[in-house]
KELO-919943 format. One record per residue (C-alpha): residue number from 1; residue in three letters; x, y, z. Coordinates in nm, 4 decimals, padded with zeros to 6 digits, always signed. Layout:
N
+-----+---------+----------+----------+----------+
: num : residuo :       xx :       yy :       zz :
+-----+---------+----------+----------+----------+
: NUM :     ala :        X :        Y :        Z :
...
+-----+---------+----------+----------+----------+
***
This chain:
197
+-----+---------+----------+----------+----------+
: num : residuo :       xx :       yy :       zz :
+-----+---------+----------+----------+----------+
:   1 :     met : +07.7324 : +06.9930 : +06.3776 :
:   2 :     thr : +07.9515 : +06.8785 : +06.6507 :
:   3 :     asp : +07.9408 : +06.9961 : +07.0192 :
:   4 :     his : +08.2480 : +07.1506 : +07.1451 :
:   5 :     pro : +08.3795 : +06.9921 : +07.4801 :
:   6 :     pro : +08.3319 : +07.2278 : +07.7711 :
:   7 :     pro : +08.6702 : +07.4080 : +07.8799 :
:   8 :     pro : +08.8603 : +07.2669 : +08.1681 :
:   9 :     leu : +08.7499 : +07.3777 : +08.5080 :
:  10 :     ile : +09.0188 : +07.4571 : +08.7646 :
:  11 :     leu : +08.9732 : +07.5579 : +09.1403 :
:  12 :     ala : +09.2449 : +07.7973 : +09.2186 :
:  13 :     ser : +09.2741 : +07.6679 : +09.5754 :
:  14 :     thr : +09.4366 : +07.3883 : +09.7755 :
:  15 :     ser : +09.1574 : +07.4132 : +10.0326 :
:  16 :     ala : +09.0057 : +07.0842 : +10.1397 :
:  17 :     tyr : +08.6757 : +07.2465 : +10.2120 :
:  18 :     arg : +08.6367 : +07.4321 : +09.8762 :
:  19 :     arg : +08.7327 : +07.1139 : +09.6896 :
:  20 :     glu : +08.4686 : +06.9046 : +09.8890 :
:  21 :     leu : +08.2018 : +07.1680 : +09.8005 :
:  22 :     leu : +08.2858 : +07.1826 : +09.4310 :
:  23 :     gln : +08.2656 : +06.8057 : +09.4097 :
:  24 :     arg : +07.8877 : +06.8373 : +09.4901 :
:  25 :     leu : +07.8464 : +06.9822 : +09.1430 :
:  26 :     arg : +07.9633 : +06.6569 : +08.9844 :
:  27 :     leu : +08.1698 : +06.8364 : +08.7335 :
:  28 :     pro : +08.5397 : +06.7302 : +08.6437 :
:  29 :     phe : +08.7855 : +06.9700 : +08.7729 :
:  30 :     gln : +09.1466 : +07.0139 : +08.8851 :
:  31 :     thr : +09.3033 : +07.2214 : +09.1733 :
:  32 :     gln : +09.5939 : +07.4450 : +09.1735 :
:  33 :     ala : +09.7549 : +07.6557 : +09.4257 :
:  34 :     pro : +09.7336 : +08.0158 : +09.3061 :
:  35 :     gly : +10.0428 : +08.1450 : +09.5024 :
:  36 :     val : +09.9104 : +08.4774 : +09.5761 :
:  37 :     asp : +10.0080 : +08.7193 : +09.8515 :
:  38 :     glu : +09.7034 : +08.7363 : +10.0731 :
:  39 :     ser : +09.8186 : +09.0351 : +10.2778 :
:  40 :     pro : +09.5528 : +09.3188 : +10.2944 :
:  41 :     arg : +09.6146 : +09.6517 : +10.1366 :
:  42 :     pro : +09.6149 : +09.9664 : +10.3471 :
:  43 :     gly : +09.2631 : +10.0983 : +10.3847 :
:  44 :     glu : +09.0881 : +09.7896 : +10.2255 :
:  45 :     thr : +08.7549 : +09.6775 : +10.3734 :
:  46 :     pro : +08.7078 : +09.3028 : +10.4508 :
:  47 :     glu : +08.4627 : +09.2904 : +10.1582 :
:  48 :     gln : +08.7198 : +09.4528 : +09.9186 :
:  49 :     ile : +08.9899 : +09.2076 : +10.0355 :
:  50 :     ala : +08.7690 : +08.9025 : +09.9691 :
:  51 :     arg : +08.6571 : +09.0373 : +09.6068 :
:  52 :     arg : +09.0328 : +09.1394 : +09.5233 :
:  53 :     leu : +09.1815 : +08.8139 : +09.6348 :
:  54 :     ser : +08.9298 : +08.5922 : +09.4690 :
:  55 :     phe : +08.9891 : +08.7705 : +09.1411 :
:  56 :     glu : +09.3684 : +08.7686 : +09.1781 :
:  57 :     lys : +09.3758 : +08.3980 : +09.2725 :
:  58 :     ala : +09.1697 : +08.3022 : +08.9604 :
:  59 :     arg : +09.3731 : +08.5448 : +08.7328 :
:  60 :     ala : +09.6919 : +08.3831 : +08.8502 :
:  61 :     val : +09.5936 : +08.0234 : +08.7580 :
:  62 :     ala : +09.4278 : +08.1386 : +08.4382 :
:  63 :     ala : +09.7499 : +08.2940 : +08.3268 :
:  64 :     gln : +09.8949 : +07.9298 : +08.3069 :
:  65 :     his : +09.5719 : +07.7859 : +08.1738 :
:  66 :     pro : +09.4222 : +08.0500 : +07.9369 :
:  67 :     gln : +09.1561 : +07.8064 : +07.7821 :
:  68 :     ala : +09.0215 : +07.7074 : +08.1186 :
:  69 :     leu : +08.7369 : +07.8271 : +08.3479 :
:  70 :     val : +08.9148 : +07.9188 : +08.6784 :
:  71 :     ile : +08.7390 : +07.9600 : +09.0187 :
:  72 :     gly : +08.8956 : +08.1978 : +09.2770 :
:  73 :     ser : +08.7425 : +08.2403 : +09.6111 :
:  74 :     asp : +08.8365 : +08.3971 : +09.9373 :
:  75 :     gln : +08.6869 : +08.4719 : +10.2762 :
:  76 :     thr : +08.7223 : +08.7439 : +10.5319 :
:  77 :     ala : +08.5163 : +08.8334 : +10.8335 :
:  78 :     thr : +08.4797 : +09.1434 : +11.0660 :
:  79 :     leu : +08.3416 : +09.2042 : +11.4038 :
:  80 :     asp : +08.2879 : +09.5878 : +11.3674 :
:  81 :     gly : +08.2670 : +09.6610 : +10.9832 :
:  82 :     ser : +08.6283 : +09.7380 : +10.9518 :
:  83 :     his : +08.8630 : +09.5277 : +11.1488 :
:  84 :     thr : +08.9337 : +09.2102 : +10.9495 :
:  85 :     val : +08.9161 : +08.8775 : +11.1342 :
:  86 :     gly : +09.1276 : +08.6269 : +10.9337 :
:  87 :     lys : +09.2522 : +08.2657 : +10.9855 :
:  88 :     pro : +09.3841 : +08.2363 : +11.3432 :
:  89 :     gly : +09.6817 : +08.0018 : +11.2689 :
:  90 :     ser : +09.7237 : +07.9165 : +11.6193 :
:  91 :     his : +09.5370 : +07.8035 : +11.9361 :
:  92 :     glu : +09.6119 : +08.1307 : +12.1102 :
:  93 :     arg : +09.4750 : +08.3408 : +11.8284 :
:  94 :     ala : +09.1743 : +08.1237 : +11.7976 :
:  95 :     val : +09.0894 : +08.1626 : +12.1623 :
:  96 :     ala : +09.1257 : +08.5385 : +12.1189 :
:  97 :     gln : +08.8971 : +08.5402 : +11.8311 :
:  98 :     leu : +08.6203 : +08.3410 : +11.9895 :
:  99 :     arg : +08.6419 : +08.5520 : +12.3057 :
: 100 :     ala : +08.5876 : +08.8536 : +12.0916 :
: 101 :     ala : +08.3007 : +08.6977 : +11.9034 :
: 102 :     ser : +08.1129 : +08.5682 : +12.2112 :
: 103 :     gly : +07.7710 : +08.7016 : +12.2267 :
: 104 :     arg : +07.8307 : +08.9117 : +11.9099 :
: 105 :     glu : +07.7781 : +08.9100 : +11.5387 :
: 106 :     leu : +08.0495 : +08.8359 : +11.2936 :
: 107 :     val : +08.0040 : +08.9292 : +10.9270 :
: 108 :     phe : +08.1630 : +08.7007 : +10.6703 :
: 109 :     tyr : +08.2534 : +08.8013 : +10.3097 :
: 110 :     ser : +08.2913 : +08.5068 : +10.0708 :
: 111 :     gly : +08.4330 : +08.6332 : +09.7492 :
: 112 :     leu : +08.3887 : +08.4519 : +09.4284 :
: 113 :     cys : +08.5519 : +08.4994 : +09.0848 :
: 114 :     leu : +08.4906 : +08.2951 : +08.7700 :
: 115 :     trp : +08.7654 : +08.3641 : +08.5001 :
: 116 :     arg : +08.6460 : +08.2853 : +08.1642 :
: 117 :     pro : +08.8242 : +08.2522 : +07.8274 :
: 118 :     his : +08.7496 : +08.5379 : +07.5961 :
: 119 :     ala : +08.5128 : +08.6950 : +07.8337 :
: 120 :     glu : +08.5189 : +08.9321 : +08.1273 :
: 121 :     pro : +08.5557 : +08.7526 : +08.4590 :
: 122 :     leu : +08.2497 : +08.7200 : +08.6841 :
: 123 :     val : +08.3093 : +08.8453 : +09.0434 :
: 124 :     asp : +08.0695 : +08.8513 : +09.3336 :
: 125 :     cys : +08.0872 : +08.8619 : +09.7071 :
: 126 :     ile : +07.8344 : +08.6806 : +09.9308 :
: 127 :     glu : +07.7691 : +08.8271 : +10.2870 :
: 128 :     thr : +07.6741 : +08.6044 : +10.5849 :
: 129 :     arg : +07.5918 : +08.7238 : +10.9326 :
: 130 :     val : +07.6690 : +08.4930 : +11.2177 :
: 131 :     arg : +07.5653 : +08.5629 : +11.5712 :
: 132 :     phe : +07.7668 : +08.3669 : +11.8302 :
: 133 :     arg : +07.6248 : +08.2412 : +12.1730 :
: 134 :     pro : +07.7868 : +08.3689 : +12.4890 :
: 135 :     leu : +08.0804 : +08.1584 : +12.5184 :
: 136 :     ser : +08.2629 : +08.0616 : +12.8415 :
: 137 :     asp : +08.6463 : +07.9997 : +12.8289 :
: 138 :     glu : +08.5689 : +07.6346 : +12.9105 :
: 139 :     gln : +08.3384 : +07.6001 : +12.6034 :
: 140 :     ile : +08.6009 : +07.7719 : +12.3752 :
: 141 :     glu : +08.8833 : +07.5417 : +12.4919 :
: 142 :     arg : +08.6778 : +07.2298 : +12.4556 :
: 143 :     tyr : +08.5753 : +07.3408 : +12.1071 :
: 144 :     leu : +08.9376 : +07.4197 : +11.9991 :
: 145 :     arg : +09.0700 : +07.0996 : +12.1178 :
: 146 :     ala : +08.7980 : +06.9065 : +11.9430 :
: 147 :     glu : +08.8168 : +07.0696 : +11.6057 :
: 148 :     thr : +09.1319 : +07.2737 : +11.5653 :
: 149 :     pro : +08.9796 : +07.5190 : +11.3205 :
: 150 :     tyr : +09.3012 : +07.7295 : +11.2882 :
: 151 :     asp : +09.2718 : +07.7495 : +10.9167 :
: 152 :     cys : +08.9139 : +07.9069 : +10.9289 :
: 153 :     ala : +08.8358 : +08.2711 : +10.9515 :
: 154 :     gly : +08.6689 : +08.3379 : +11.2618 :
: 155 :     ser : +08.7908 : +08.0057 : +11.4259 :
: 156 :     ala : +08.4600 : +07.8118 : +11.3990 :
: 157 :     lys : +08.3736 : +07.5507 : +11.1306 :
: 158 :     ser : +07.9994 : +07.5999 : +11.0581 :
: 159 :     glu : +07.9955 : +07.2610 : +10.8627 :
: 160 :     gly : +08.1244 : +07.0771 : +11.1847 :
: 161 :     leu : +08.1042 : +07.1284 : +11.5605 :
: 162 :     gly : +08.1475 : +07.4942 : +11.5426 :
: 163 :     val : +07.7814 : +07.5204 : +11.4610 :
: 164 :     ser : +07.7281 : +07.4524 : +11.8274 :
: 165 :     leu : +07.8828 : +07.7989 : +11.9048 :
: 166 :     met : +07.6392 : +07.9768 : +11.6882 :
: 167 :     gln : +07.3129 : +08.1252 : +11.7678 :
: 168 :     ser : +07.1995 : +08.2314 : +11.4065 :
: 169 :     gln : +07.3018 : +08.2493 : +11.0533 :
: 170 :     val : +07.1634 : +08.4985 : +10.8100 :
: 171 :     gly : +07.2764 : +08.4731 : +10.4259 :
: 172 :     ser : +07.1522 : +08.3852 : +10.0843 :
: 173 :     asp : +07.3902 : +08.1010 : +10.0377 :
: 174 :     pro : +07.4464 : +07.8300 : +10.3103 :
: 175 :     thr : +07.7603 : +07.7006 : +10.1391 :
: 176 :     ala : +07.9231 : +08.0411 : +10.1370 :
: 177 :     leu : +08.0098 : +08.0344 : +10.5193 :
: 178 :     val : +08.2018 : +07.7085 : +10.4409 :
: 179 :     gly : +08.4116 : +07.8728 : +10.1793 :
: 180 :     leu : +08.2672 : +07.8432 : +09.8332 :
: 181 :     pro : +07.9206 : +07.9888 : +09.7518 :
: 182 :     leu : +07.7611 : +07.7153 : +09.5338 :
: 183 :     ile : +07.4401 : +07.9078 : +09.4683 :
: 184 :     cys : +07.6354 : +08.2013 : +09.3125 :
: 185 :     leu : +07.8792 : +07.9826 : +09.1466 :
: 186 :     thr : +07.6355 : +07.7529 : +08.9580 :
: 187 :     gly : +07.4806 : +08.0804 : +08.8102 :
: 188 :     met : +07.8206 : +08.1773 : +08.7057 :
: 189 :     leu : +07.8964 : +07.8349 : +08.5428 :
: 190 :     arg : +07.5646 : +07.8507 : +08.3598 :
: 191 :     glu : +07.6433 : +08.1888 : +08.2242 :
: 192 :     ala : +07.9759 : +08.0388 : +08.1070 :
: 193 :     gly : +07.7915 : +07.7862 : +07.9136 :
: 194 :     leu : +07.8189 : +07.4764 : +08.1371 :
: 195 :     gln : +07.5101 : +07.2565 : +08.1933 :
: 196 :     leu : +07.3932 : +07.2143 : +08.5445 :
: 197 :     pro : +07.2695 : +06.9816 : +08.6543 :
+-----+---------+----------+----------+----------+
***
């Protein structure tokens, strides 16, 4: 009886943060840009956006690699339960996001999908609540000049200096806030037949 080699593992993302997180699992993997339109649909909640985009990213790459396990992930945040806080993309928008978050709680939704050959995809979404300290304009400016987190939803990198802006974090998976929920993902990969560790 011969063991079949595990299917190839592909991360449907070009995010350096997600790539660094996945490397922690010490599994060989490739990355590929999914090329998915990330625009929200009318009436979608932030959690629905994160779930749908994770699914669509994984599906897009799996269409080109049908024998692979494909990981899709997406993250959104909200201040009031309905208004989506995305990646700022610019200094001015990051300032506005952090001013709005000052002294308040943001809820981050980290969507995750594992697309499996010959099986239903596994989809989940991890919620993380982050309360920000009261922030002065001077603190916001110093932080943004130091770390330029314009590609992060909510404009603060919890894995870097952005943690200094935060008062508390509540969630089931500390890696979810960085962009790839590894606790949830390892469960999915085991279910797909991979050995971890």
